[in-house]
Structures are given as C-alpha cells and as structure tokens.
C-alpha positions in Angstrom: -21.4 8.1 7.5 -19.4 7.9 4.2 -18.8 4.2 3.3 -15.1 3.2 3.2 -13.1 0.9 1.1 -10.0 -0.1 3.0 -7.4 -0.2 0.2 -4.6 -1.6 2.2 -4.8 -4.3 4.9 -3.4 -7.8 5.6 -4.5 -11.1 7.1 -1.9 -13.7 7.8 -0.7 -17.0 9.3 2.4 -16.5 11.3 4.1 -19.7 9.9 4.0 -18.2 6.4 5.9 -15.0 7.2 9.7 -15.2 7.6 9.8 -11.8 9.2 7.3 -12.9 11.9 8.4 -16.5 12.4 12.2 -15.9 12.5 14.3 -13.9 15.0 12.7 -10.7 16.2 14.7 -8.1 14.2 14.0 -4.4 14.4 11.3 -3.3 12.0 10.4 0.0 10.4 7.3 0.2 12.5 9.1 -0.5 15.8 8.6 -3.3 18.4 6.2 -5.8 16.9 5.8 -8.7 19.3 2.0 -8.3 19.3 2.0 -9.1 15.5 3.8 -12.4 15.9 0.7 -14.5 15.7 -2.1 -15.3 13.3 -4.2 -12.4 12.2 -7.3 -14.0 10.6 -10.1 -12.5 8.6 -12.4 -13.0 11.5 -10.3 -10.6 13.6 -10.0 -8.0 10.9 -13.8 -8.1 10.5 -14.2 -7.6 14.2 -11.7 -4.7 14.1 -13.6 -2.9 11.4 -17.1 -3.4 12.9 -19.0 -0.1 13.1 -16.4 1.8 11.1 -18.4 1.9 7.9 -16.0 -0.3 5.9 -17.9 -2.0 3.0 -15.1 -3.6 1.0 -11.3 -4.1 1.2 -8.1 -4.8 -0.7 -5.5 -7.2 0.6 -1.9 -6.2 0.0 0.8 -8.8 0.0 2.5 -9.4 3.4 6.0 -10.6 2.4 5.6 -14.3 2.4 8.8 -16.0 1.2 9.2 -15.0 -2.5 8.9 -18.6 -3.6 5.5 -18.7 -2.0 4.0 -15.7 -3.8 1.4 -17.8 -5.6 0.6 -19.7 -2.4 -0.1 -16.3 -0.7 -2.6 -15.3 -3.4 -4.2 -18.7 -3.5 -4.7 -18.7 0.3 -6.2 -15.2 0.4 -8.5 -16.1 -2.4 -9.6 -19.1 -0.4 -10.2 -16.8 2.6 -12.3 -14.6 0.3 -14.4 -17.6 -0.9 -15.0 -18.6 2.7 -15.8 -15.1 4.3 -16.6 -12.7 1.4 -13.5 -10.6 2.2 -11.3 -9.2 0.8 -12.6 -8.0 -2.6 -9.3 -7.6 -4.4 -5.7 -8.8 -3.9 -2.4 -7.2 -4.6 0.2 -10.0 -4.9 4.0 -10.2 -5.2 6.2 -10.9 -8.2 10.0 -10.4 -8.5 10.5 -8.0 -11.4 14.3 -8.6 -11.1 14.0 -12.2 -12.3 15.0 -13.0 -15.9 11.4 -13.2 -17.1 8.5 -12.3 -14.9 5.8 -13.4 -17.4 5.5 -17.1 -16.2 4.9 -15.8 -12.6 2.3 -13.3 -13.8 0.7 -16.1 -15.9 0.2 -18.1 -12.7 -0.9 -15.2 -10.5 -3.5 -13.9 -13.0 -5.4 -17.2 -12.9 -6.7 -15.9 -9.5 -9.8 -13.9 -10.2 -9.3 -11.4 -7.3 -5.8 -10.4 -8.3 -5.6 -6.7 -9.4 -2.0 -5.7 -8.9 1.5 -6.4 -7.8 3.6 -4.9 -5.0 7.3 -5.2 -5.1 8.7 -2.9 -2.4 11.4 -0.6 -3.8 12.0 1.5 -0.7 15.7 1.9 0.2 17.1 4.0 3.0 20.5 4.8 4.5 19.1 3.5 7.8 19.2 -0.3 7.5 16.1 -0.6 9.7 14.2 1.3 7.0 15.8 -0.5 4.1 13.9 -3.1 2.0 15.1 -3.1 -1.6 18.5 -4.3 -2.7 19.4 -0.9 -4.1 18.1 2.6 -4.2 17.6 2.7 -7.9 15.7 -0.5 -8.7 13.3 1.6 -10.8 16.1 2.3 -13.3 17.3 -1.3 -13.5 17.3 -2.7 -17.0 15.9 -6.1 -16.0 13.2 -4.5 -13.8 12.1 -2.2 -16.6 12.0 -5.0 -19.2 9.8 -7.0 -16.9 7.7 -4.0 -16.1 6.8 -3.6 -19.8 4.9 -6.9 -19.4 2.4 -5.2 -17.1 0.5 -3.7 -20.1 -0.3 -7.2 -21.2 -1.8 -8.2 -17.9 -3.8 -5.1 -17.0 -2.2 -5.0 -13.5 -1.7 -2.0 -11.3 1.6 -1.5 -9.3 1.7 -0.6 -5.7 4.7 1.7 -5.5 6.7 2.0 -2.3 9.6 4.5 -2.2 11.1 7.2 0.0 11.5 10.8 -1.0 15.0 10.5 -2.6 13.7 7.8 -4.9 10.7 9.7 -6.1 12.5 11.2 -9.1 13.2 7.7 -10.5 9.7 6.5 -9.6 8.2 9.4 -11.5 10.3 8.5 -14.6 9.1 4.9 -14.4 5.4 6.1 -14.2 6.0 8.5 -17.2 7.6 5.7 -19.3 4.6 3.3 -18.5 1.6 5.5 -18.7 -0.8 2.6 -19.2 -0.1 1.3 -15.7 -1.8 2.7 -12.6 0.8 3.3 -9.9 -0.6 3.4 -6.3 1.9 5.2 -4.1 2.0 3.5 -0.7 1.7 5.4 2.6 1.6 8.8 0.9 5.2 8.6 0.0 6.5 7.4 3.4 7.5 10.7 5.0 10.0 9.6 7.6 12.0 12.8 8.1 9.7 15.3 9.8 12.2 18.1 9.9 11.6 21.2 7.7 14.2 19.9 5.2 12.6 16.4 5.2 9.2 17.8 4.6 10.5 19.9 1.7 12.2 17.0 0.0 9.0 14.9 0.4 6.9 17.7 -1.2 9.3 18.1 -4.1 9.3 14.4 -4.8 5.5 14.1 -4.4 5.1 17.0 -6.8 7.1 15.0 -9.5 4.9 12.0 -8.9 1.7 14.0 -8.9 2.7 15.3 -12.3 2.1 11.8 -13.7 -1.7 11.3 -14.2 -1.3 7.5 -13.7 0.0 7.9 -10.1 -2.4 7.7 -7.2 -1.6 8.4 -3.5 -2.7 5.9 -0.9 -3.4 7.7 2.4 -2.2 4.9 4.6 0.5 3.9 7.1 0.9 7.4 8.5 1.7 6.1 11.9 4.7 4.1 10.6 7.4 6.4 11.7 5.8 8.1 14.7 4.3 4.9 16.2 0.9 6.5 17.1 -2.4 7.6 15.7 -1.9 11.4 15.5 -5.0 13.1 14.0 -3.0 16.4 13.5 -0.3 14.6 11.6 -2.8 12.7 9.5 -4.7 15.9 8.7 -1.4 17.6 7.6 -0.5 14.7 5.4 -3.9 14.5 3.9 -4.1 18.2 3.2 -0.6 18.3 1.5 -1.2 15.2 -0.5 -4.6 16.2 -1.7 -3.3 19.6 -2.7 -0.9 17.8 -5.0 -2.9 14.9 -6.4 -6.5 16.1 -6.0 -9.2 14.1 -4.3 -9.7 12.1 -7.5 -6.3 10.4 -7.1 -6.2 9.8 -3.3 -7.5 6.7 -1.5 -7.7 5.5 2.1 -5.9 2.4 3.5 -5.8 1.2 7.1 -2.5 -0.7 7.0 -4.1 -3.1 9.6 -2.9 -4.9 11.6 0.3 -2.9 11.6 -1.4 0.2 12.9 -3.1 -2.0 15.5 0.2 -1.8 17.3 -0.8 1.7 18.6 -4.5 2.3 17.8 -7.8 0.6 17.1 -9.6 0.8 13.7 -12.4 3.0 14.9 -10.0 5.7 16.2 -7.9 5.4 13.0 -10.9 5.7 10.7 -12.2 8.6 12.8 -8.9 10.5 12.4 -9.1 10.1 8.6 -12.8 11.1 8.5 -11.9 14.2 10.5 -9.0 15.0 8.1 -11.3 14.8 5.0 -14.2 16.6 6.6 -12.9 19.9 5.1 -13.6 18.6 1.6 -17.0 18.4 -0.2 -19.1 15.3 0.2 -18.2 14.2 -3.3 -14.5 14.6 -2.6 -14.8 12.7 0.7 -16.6 9.8 -1.2 -13.8 9.9 -3.8 -11.0 9.5 -1.2 -12.8 7.0 1.1 -14.4 4.8 -1.5 -14.6 5.7 -5.2 -10.9 5.9 -6.2 -10.2 2.5 -4.6 -13.1 1.0 -6.3 -12.0 2.4 -9.7 -8.2 1.7 -9.4 -8.6 -1.8 -8.0 -11.6 -2.6 -10.2 -14.0 -3.5 -7.5 -17.6 -3.7 -8.7 
C-alpha cells in the first residue's frame, strides 16, 4: 500500500466557526447538519485508521477573520498534543491595507506553510464565497500578494473555471510562489460545455509551472463518493499537470457527509492505479511533502 499524505483536511470546534454556529444556511456541499459539532483530531485519526495515511496538512476552516491567528495557534497546540497535523495552511485577508503585520504574526508558528484566501465566486449565491469574481486582479490584493516572496509561503488557490484566466495571470506574475489549486478546479458544471470550460481554464493554469492541482473535494457538487467521477477527474487533471504536480487531499470531514475515509481513499487509489508506482507515490505522498515542506 502506497503511503498517503492527506494534503487537505480540517479539525474544528463548533463554537469557533460562524458558518456552523449560526443559522443553518445552504452550503456548497449540501445539507450539513452532521457537521455542526466538534470534529477533533481524535476522530480524524479514527477515520483514517487503516487507510495508509502517514502525515497530513490542515487547511483553514473559515473561523471569523479576526481569529485567523487564534485558529493557527489552536491547531499548532493540537499538533503538539497529538503529533497531527504536520503542516498548517492559515488565513490572511489580502484585501486589507497591509497584510504584512498579519503574516508576521502567523509565521511565528512553526507549522505554518501557506495561506488560503478563497477567491471562488459564482452566479449561484450558494456557491459564492469571494466578494467579487475578479479579486485576483484587485490592486490591493496584488500589492499584498507581492509580500509572499518575503515569507516563503504557498497559496491555496480556490476558483471556478471562469476565474481561471485571472488566476493563471496571478501565478505568472508571481512565479516564486507555489499555488495549490483546490479541489482540482471545482468542476461544478458537468455538462459538455461545463467540462470544456473547465479543461480550457485548467490548461491555462497548468501552463504555469508553479501551479499544483490538489485532487480533493471531488464529491462537493455531486454529494457522493463516485469512483468513476474521481477516475475521470484524476485522468484529465494528471494529463494537464503531470503526476509531479498533483496531490491528494481528503477534504475531511466534509466528505464524511456521504462516505467514509477508507472508501474515499480506495476510490483515489483505484484512480491512480493506471500510473507507474513512482507516479502513484508522487500524487499520494511526494508532491504534498515537497510543496508543503514536510520532512
């Protein structure tokens, strides 16, 4: 069994998350009442038992923006107590006047490796997160983004297909930053036209050598663990990025709404079985270790 690094998961306390503690509004991943509780590291470790996961990366879970440092501090404390996770992707608002003081505070935490500020915008309000579709072109955002080269941080990039052109320009203009594309580009329109638009946008992103594709969250819009869908997404994404720029992420506990970790990991193992052992190791372990700088 190839060892896995889970490059995208969460742990949380319900009271820290406005989207869990407040009114139950529609979410991109559908009805989520089972998530409205604590999801501690002990449960995550029980979920991954037997799946071959050897290390993991925590990705920010949308605490209140003012609590971004508190989130990283809490997860680092969890890591000190349990040995998991092995790296942290935190949050910073790159639309503030000067992001450097926030980055100065966050980079005091030894496990911090990157930042995720979700840029995805959609005509469907339920799928919308960013304030506008073109944040990647915003003058303030770009001025703050230039600070990344001083902090040696990666950026977890989350966009829909119509935004990929702007995202590719951002990656081209900041070649020293590693961009990790969330959820393989968030294919939400499974029509022929939607798949074509997604492939065209992904082609533009893949042309930038500093962009990596995270094979994660593929149940987000279909609300199930579908091995055939995962295999198709993996095949098309690897064809564009190559195995050397693709990495696995579970998106747990979100995907726990419709599957268990063993079944999810099994679907991904089946999807990558067509590749060489070295390519499988790259996608399941090595790329995540390199991009997130896990020893």
